[in-house]
Each structure stands twice: as structure tokens, then as C-alpha cells.
C-alpha positions as CSV (number, residue, x, y, z in Angstrom):
1,M,53.7,28.6,10.4
2,N,55.9,25.5,10.5
3,R,56.7,25.4,14.2
4,R,56.9,22.2,16.4
5,V,54.3,22.0,19.2
6,D,56.5,19.6,21.3
7,N,54.5,18.3,24.3
8,R,52.0,21.0,24.7
9,A,48.3,20.0,24.4
10,Y,46.3,21.1,21.3
11,S,43.9,23.1,23.5
12,Q,46.8,25.2,24.8
13,Q,48.1,25.7,21.3
14,L,44.8,26.7,19.9
15,L,44.3,29.1,22.8
16,E,47.6,30.8,21.9
17,W,46.7,31.0,18.2
18,S,43.4,32.7,19.1
19,D,45.5,35.9,19.8
20,A,44.9,37.7,16.5
21,E,47.7,40.2,17.1
22,K,50.4,37.8,18.0
23,Y,49.4,35.0,15.6
24,P,47.5,36.7,12.7
25,V,48.0,33.8,10.2
26,E,47.0,31.0,12.6
27,H,44.1,33.1,13.9
28,E,42.7,33.5,10.4
29,L,43.1,29.7,9.8
30,L,41.2,29.0,13.0
31,A,38.4,31.4,11.9
32,T,38.2,29.7,8.5
33,V,37.8,26.2,10.1
34,A,35.2,27.5,12.6
35,R,33.1,28.9,9.8
36,D,32.8,25.7,7.8
37,A,35.3,22.8,8.4
38,S,33.8,20.8,5.5
39,S,34.3,23.5,2.8
40,P,37.4,23.4,0.6
41,E,38.7,26.5,2.4
42,G,38.1,25.0,5.8
43,Q,39.7,21.7,4.8
44,A,42.8,23.5,3.5
45,A,43.0,25.7,6.7
46,W,42.6,22.6,9.0
47,R,45.4,20.8,7.0
48,D,47.7,23.8,7.5
49,L,46.9,23.9,11.2
50,V,47.7,20.2,11.5
51,H,51.0,20.8,9.7
52,A,51.8,23.5,12.1
53,M,51.0,21.4,15.1
54,T,53.0,18.3,14.0
55,G,55.9,20.2,12.6
56,E,56.6,17.4,10.1
57,F,55.3,19.1,6.9
58,D,55.8,22.5,5.4
59,K,53.5,24.3,3.0
60,V,55.8,23.8,0.0
61,K,56.0,20.0,0.6
62,A,59.8,20.1,0.9
63,D,59.9,17.2,3.4
64,I,61.6,14.2,1.9
65,F,58.9,11.9,3.2
66,Y,56.1,13.8,1.4
67,T,55.3,13.3,-2.2
68,D,52.3,13.7,-4.5
69,Q,52.1,10.0,-5.0
70,E,48.6,8.7,-5.2
71,P,47.6,5.7,-3.0
72,I,46.8,2.4,-4.6
73,R,43.7,0.2,-4.0
74,S,41.4,3.2,-3.5
75,G,37.8,2.3,-2.9
76,L,35.1,4.0,-5.0
77,L,32.9,6.4,-3.0
78,D,29.2,6.2,-3.4
79,E,27.4,8.9,-5.5
80,D,24.2,10.6,-4.3
81,T,21.2,8.7,-5.8
82,I,18.3,10.5,-4.1
83,S,18.7,14.2,-4.5
84,D,17.0,14.0,-7.9
85,I,14.0,12.3,-6.3
86,F,13.5,13.9,-2.9
87,L,12.9,17.6,-2.5
88,T,15.1,19.1,0.2
89,V,13.2,21.2,2.6
90,P,15.3,23.4,4.9
91,V,13.7,23.6,8.4
92,A,14.7,25.8,11.3
93,K,15.5,24.3,14.7
94,G,12.4,23.6,16.7
95,Q,10.0,24.2,13.8
96,E,7.3,21.6,13.2
97,I,7.3,20.0,9.8
98,D,3.6,19.9,8.7
99,F,2.3,19.1,5.2
100,P,-1.4,19.7,4.5
101,I,-3.4,17.0,2.9
102,D,-5.7,17.9,-0.1
103,F,-9.3,17.1,0.6
104,Y,-9.7,15.8,-2.9
105,Q,-7.7,12.7,-3.6
106,V,-7.6,9.8,-6.1
107,T,-10.1,7.8,-4.1
108,D,-12.6,10.8,-4.1
109,R,-13.0,11.1,-7.9
110,D,-16.6,9.7,-7.7
111,K,-17.7,11.9,-4.7
112,F,-18.0,15.3,-6.4
113,W,-20.0,14.8,-9.6
114,A,-22.3,17.4,-10.8
115,Y,-25.8,16.1,-11.8
116,A,-29.0,17.1,-13.4
117,I,-31.4,18.7,-11.0
118,P,-35.2,19.1,-11.3
119,D,-37.1,22.4,-11.4
120,H,-37.6,22.2,-7.6
121,G,-35.4,20.5,-5.1
122,Y,-32.7,20.8,-2.5
123,L,-29.0,20.3,-3.4
124,P,-27.3,18.0,-0.9
125,Q,-24.4,19.4,1.1
126,R,-21.0,17.8,0.7
127,Y,-18.6,19.0,3.3
128,A,-14.9,18.9,2.4
129,S,-12.1,18.9,5.0
130,S,-8.7,17.4,5.5
131,G,-5.9,17.1,8.0
132,S,-2.1,17.3,7.7
133,V,0.9,15.0,8.0
134,K,3.6,15.8,10.6
135,I,7.1,14.6,9.8
136,G,9.8,13.9,12.4
137,T,13.6,14.2,11.9
138,Y,16.4,12.2,13.4
139,R,20.1,12.9,13.8
140,I,22.8,11.0,11.9
141,G,26.5,11.3,12.7
142,S,29.9,10.1,11.6
143,S,33.5,10.5,12.4
144,I,37.0,9.5,11.2
145,D,40.3,9.6,13.1
146,F,43.9,9.1,12.2
147,Y,47.1,8.5,14.2
148,I,49.4,11.5,13.9
149,R,52.3,9.2,13.0
150,Y,50.3,7.8,10.1
151,I,49.7,11.3,8.7
152,E,53.3,12.1,9.1
153,Q,54.6,9.1,7.3
154,A,51.8,8.4,4.8
155,R,53.5,10.4,2.0
156,W,50.1,11.5,0.6
157,D,47.2,13.8,1.6
158,V,45.5,11.6,4.1
159,L,43.4,14.4,5.7
160,S,41.8,15.4,2.4
161,R,40.9,11.8,1.6
162,G,39.7,11.4,5.2
163,L,37.2,14.2,4.8
164,E,36.0,12.7,1.5
165,V,35.4,9.3,3.2
166,Y,33.8,11.0,6.2
167,K,31.3,12.9,4.1
168,N,30.6,9.8,2.0
169,G,29.3,8.2,5.1
170,Y,26.4,10.6,5.1
171,T,25.8,10.0,1.4
172,K,25.6,6.3,2.0
173,K,23.2,6.7,4.9
174,K,20.9,9.1,3.0
175,N,20.9,6.8,0.0
176,S,19.9,3.9,2.1
177,D,17.2,5.7,4.1
178,G,15.8,7.4,1.1
179,W,15.4,4.2,-1.0
180,S,14.0,2.4,2.0
181,T,11.3,5.1,2.3
182,L,10.5,4.8,-1.4
183,A,10.4,1.0,-1.0
184,A,7.9,1.4,1.9
185,A,5.7,3.6,-0.3
186,A,5.6,1.0,-3.0
187,Y,4.9,-1.8,-0.6
188,Y,2.1,-0.1,1.2
189,R,0.4,0.6,-2.1
190,N,-0.6,-3.1,-1.9
191,I,-0.1,-3.7,-5.7
192,I,2.5,-6.0,-7.2
193,V,2.5,-6.6,-10.9
194,S,3.8,-9.7,-12.6
195,D,3.8,-11.3,-16.1
196,D,2.1,-14.7,-15.6
197,A,3.0,-15.7,-19.2
198,A,6.7,-15.1,-18.8
199,A,9.3,-17.8,-18.4
200,P,10.6,-18.2,-14.9
201,N,12.9,-15.4,-13.7
202,Q,12.7,-13.6,-17.1
203,L,12.1,-9.8,-17.3
204,T,9.8,-9.2,-20.2
205,P,8.5,-6.1,-22.1
206,R,5.0,-7.3,-21.2
207,L,5.7,-6.8,-17.5
208,L,6.6,-3.1,-18.3
209,S,3.5,-2.7,-20.3
210,L,1.3,-4.2,-17.5
211,M,2.9,-2.0,-14.9
212,Q,2.3,1.0,-17.1
213,V,-1.4,0.1,-17.4
214,F,-1.7,-0.4,-13.6
215,M,-0.1,3.0,-12.9
216,K,-2.5,4.7,-15.3
217,R,-5.6,2.9,-14.0
218,N,-4.8,3.8,-10.4
219,G,-3.3,7.2,-11.0
220,G,-6.4,9.4,-11.3
221,G,-7.3,11.9,-14.0
222,N,-8.6,11.1,-17.4
223,M,-7.5,11.1,-21.1
224,T,-6.6,14.8,-21.0
225,S,-5.7,15.4,-17.3
226,S,-2.5,13.5,-16.6
227,G,-2.4,11.4,-13.5
228,F,0.4,9.2,-12.4
229,Q,2.4,7.6,-15.2
230,L,5.2,5.0,-15.2
231,T,8.3,6.9,-16.4
232,D,11.2,5.1,-14.6
233,L,11.9,1.5,-13.9
234,Y,14.7,0.4,-11.6
235,I,16.0,-3.2,-12.0
236,S,19.0,-5.2,-10.8
237,P,22.2,-5.6,-12.8
238,E,21.2,-9.3,-13.4
239,A,17.9,-8.2,-14.8
240,A,19.7,-5.7,-17.1
241,A,21.9,-8.6,-18.3
242,S,18.8,-10.7,-19.1
243,M,17.3,-7.9,-21.1
244,R,20.2,-8.3,-23.6
245,S,18.7,-11.7,-24.6
246,W,15.6,-10.0,-25.9
247,D,15.3,-10.6,-29.7
248,L,13.5,-8.8,-32.4
249,S,10.2,-10.6,-31.6
250,L,10.1,-8.7,-28.3
251,V,11.7,-5.3,-29.0
252,P,12.7,-3.3,-32.1
253,E,16.3,-3.1,-33.2
254,K,16.6,0.5,-31.9
255,V,16.0,-0.6,-28.3
256,R,18.5,-3.5,-28.7
257,E,21.1,-1.0,-29.9
258,Q,20.5,1.2,-26.8
259,M,21.0,-1.8,-24.5
260,F,24.3,-2.9,-26.2
261,A,25.6,0.7,-26.4
262,K,24.9,1.5,-22.7
263,R,27.0,4.3,-21.4
264,E,27.6,5.5,-17.8
265,G,25.0,7.9,-16.5
266,I,22.2,7.1,-19.0
267,P,19.3,4.6,-18.8
268,I,19.8,1.1,-20.2
269,A,17.0,1.7,-22.7
270,N,13.7,3.5,-23.1
271,L,10.8,1.2,-23.8
272,F,7.1,2.5,-24.0
273,G,8.4,5.8,-22.8
274,I,9.9,4.2,-19.7
275,D,13.5,4.8,-18.8
276,I,15.0,1.5,-17.5
277,Q,17.8,2.0,-15.0
278,E,20.1,-0.3,-13.0
279,H,20.0,-0.2,-9.2
280,E,22.7,-2.2,-7.5
281,D,20.7,-2.6,-4.3
282,L,18.1,-4.6,-6.2
283,G,18.5,-8.3,-6.9
284,I,18.4,-11.6,-4.9
285,G,20.3,-11.1,-1.6
286,Q,20.7,-7.4,-2.0
287,P,19.5,-4.8,0.5
288,L,16.3,-3.5,-1.1
289,Q,15.2,-7.0,-2.2
290,Q,15.8,-8.2,1.4
291,L,13.9,-5.3,2.8
292,F,10.8,-6.5,0.9
293,T,11.2,-10.3,1.4
294,L,12.6,-10.7,4.9
295,P,10.0,-11.3,7.6
296,A,8.9,-8.5,9.9
297,G,11.0,-10.0,12.7
298,A,14.1,-9.7,10.6
299,R,13.3,-6.0,9.8
300,G,11.7,-6.7,6.5
301,F,8.2,-6.3,5.1
302,G,7.5,-10.0,4.7
303,L,6.4,-9.6,1.1
304,V,5.4,-12.9,-0.6
305,L,6.2,-12.7,-4.3
306,P,3.7,-14.0,-6.8
307,G,4.2,-17.6,-7.9
308,G,7.2,-18.2,-10.2
309,T,8.8,-14.8,-9.5
310,R,12.0,-14.1,-7.6
311,E,13.1,-10.5,-8.2
312,I,11.6,-7.1,-7.4
313,V,11.5,-4.2,-9.8
314,L,10.6,-0.7,-8.7
315,G,8.5,1.6,-10.9
316,M,8.2,5.3,-10.4
317,D,6.6,8.4,-11.9
318,G,9.7,10.5,-12.0
319,R,8.3,13.6,-13.7
320,N,7.8,15.6,-10.5
321,T,8.7,13.4,-7.5
322,G,9.5,16.4,-5.3
323,R,5.8,17.0,-4.9
324,F,5.5,13.7,-3.0
325,A,9.0,12.8,-1.8
326,K,10.4,15.2,0.8
327,M,13.7,15.3,2.7
328,P,13.5,17.8,5.6
329,I,16.9,19.0,6.8
330,R,17.1,21.1,9.9
331,K,19.4,24.1,9.7
332,P,22.3,24.5,9.6
333,G,22.5,21.2,7.8
334,L,25.7,19.1,8.1
335,E,27.9,20.3,10.9
336,T,31.5,19.1,10.7
337,F,34.1,19.7,13.4
338,A,37.9,19.3,13.5
339,D,38.7,17.2,16.6
340,A,41.7,19.0,18.1
341,S,41.3,18.6,21.8
342,S,43.9,17.8,24.5
343,Y,42.4,14.3,24.7
344,T,43.0,13.6,21.1
345,H,46.5,15.0,21.2
346,R,47.3,12.9,24.3
347,S,46.1,9.9,22.3
348,Q,48.2,11.0,19.3
349,T,45.2,11.2,17.0
350,I,43.5,13.8,14.7
351,G,40.1,13.5,13.1
352,Y,36.8,14.9,12.0
353,Y,33.3,14.3,13.5
354,G,29.9,15.8,13.0
355,W,26.1,15.3,12.6
356,E,23.1,16.3,10.7
357,N,19.3,16.3,11.4
358,I,17.3,14.9,8.5
359,G,14.0,13.1,7.7
360,F,12.3,11.4,4.8
361,C,8.7,11.1,3.8
362,T,6.5,10.2,0.8
363,L,3.2,12.1,1.0
364,D,1.5,10.1,-1.7
365,N,2.5,6.5,-2.6
366,G,0.7,6.6,-5.9
367,F,3.9,7.6,-7.8
368,M,5.5,4.2,-6.8
369,L,4.7,0.7,-8.1
370,L,6.1,-2.7,-7.5
371,G,6.7,-5.4,-10.0
372,S,8.3,-8.9,-9.9
373,F,9.6,-11.4,-12.4
């Protein structure tokens, strides 16, 4: 395994290793990478192939320049924030993505009443029909490349970290596009709720209560059939900090204890049955806030906030968002390739690249609601 390639190009080396009889170990590694370069097995196989090509490492890490030392100043990678909201829909290549529209919608609740009829008369005909929504997909891609010399001298597993950072690029892109889709759904509902009795720039329990009422009034159904309800509220870290100034005249002590005992991965508090959660892209000057407030010419919605308010909050019915929020992904999903061509070897580089075909849509914006304070 641990043989120097000297000046031969990668393509020639890979061609030699494709001979299963002569190089059974290398051939199996190539097959593993070809099956799925992004899997843990494919990642380990690719690393072993690189070690064999460069000749600078061995599998037992006996080289004096290689240690298990962890690098310092490591940046935190973004976590997925949309998979619990959007339902992933696998789609075959070339297949149209078509979602039917129900002929009975929230706005039709007064069109299909039954009524008292006389002994003699003709019942009117009320025809029902609907269309469908076609969703497009688009390709996203990413890459990461390293100098071979850097890998040889880095003294830590650069390639594994590189694959993590490479895949994180897709996570960041999906998070951004997914939340932008949700923001658009909330904006085009044409409702923004504010507490006109609140102090300037102060998030209040009354705002949550007003948003809850607006969601119910415009969500369809009646007292026994459950329409849309406000179950989740996303706010900025600054708004979360302002909540801690709420005293006992605003919220009970139990809610205050939740806010001061906030732990990672759980909501800040639950008030009126609403889970209040931080979103770092909300807040003045942050991406989601700017998407709403920047003018259309600057790739924003041009939203004018109600007087005396400066920040956006996003409300959601999070009970079954997959019914309305879809993320089509064309098969085979994320395709990752190890860049081992003669060109990269001549340039003394190694890397990964790939792409994925995805889309986002919200089929009913009734589960989203905007508020401001």
C-alpha cells in the first residue's frame, strides 16, 4: 500500500490499480470510493489511496511528522435547521414534481353550506375543481481542494476535516434557501401583527397572544376541527435577552425559571402553548431580517414595518409542517467525487467536489405568520 508514485500522473496510477488481480487491495479501495465517496467507508478508502499516492504516510501513522494532535481555532460547523420542517421528497431524474391543490380551501368555507329547502325546488349546482402546483429543482455544488504538501506536513487528518467542511457547505445553502422560502410564505400572507401598546422595541407576551389569535382566526376550522395554530415562534438572540426583563406582572414565575435555565437544544420558554426559539439569522442587520426589509432592487421584499417596530419575529404551526413545506431532492441525492485527475496531480492538489439537485416550496402559507416589535 505505502508506495511512492514519483512523477507518474494520478490517472495512470488509478488505471494500474484498476487491475483487480495485480492490485487487489487498491482495486477494492477504488471500488469503495466509487460507490459513495462521502460515506465513512468511502472517506477512509480515499484517505488510504491518497496516502499510497503521496507515499508520505503509512496506515499505522509511524511517520514522525504525523500525530493525533487536534488543530486549534476550529470553526463550528452549521447544524441542519430545516429537516424537521421540510418533508424530503425523493424524485427520479426527469420526473415532474406536481402537487395537486385541494378544491376546498380556507377561503371556500362559506361556499358549501347546506340549507333548508322547500317541498318543491331545484338545488343549484356547485361545481368543484382545482389545479396543481409544479415545482422546479436547481443544482447546488461545492468543492474543496488542498495542496499535497499541506496534507503531508499538516500533522493532522486534513482530508477528514475537509470532507466535513465540504458537506457543511450544502447544509448552509439548504438552511439559507429553506428559511428564505418560509420567509416568503410568511410575507405573501400579507399579515403582520404588532403590539401597539408595547414600549418601543420590546417583545411582549401580548404580541404572542395577538399572533395566536390571528393564526386561529385565519386558519380555518371551528372549535372542534383544528385549523392552523401558533405553536412555534422564532426570535432573535437580542429579543431572547429582552425577554429576561419580563417581571411577574407579565409572566408567571415558572416561565421566568424556564428562561433563566435555558439549555442547548430546547426552547427558551413555552408561553400560551407556544415554544419560543432563538434564530441567529433574525435581528437587525441579519440575513432574514434584511430579506424582509431591504427594497426589491436589493433582493429584499421591501416590507415596511408597523410604526414603532424594528424587528421581525416568525410564527409557525409546527405540528405537521411536512404537509405544506416540501424539499424535492432528485435521485441519487448528493454526489461527491474525489478529484484525482492528472491535472490536479500536475497542480499538486487533492480535493473533493460534487453537486445535488434540490428544490423548496410551501404549498400553503397559512402555517406561517409574521410579527414585529
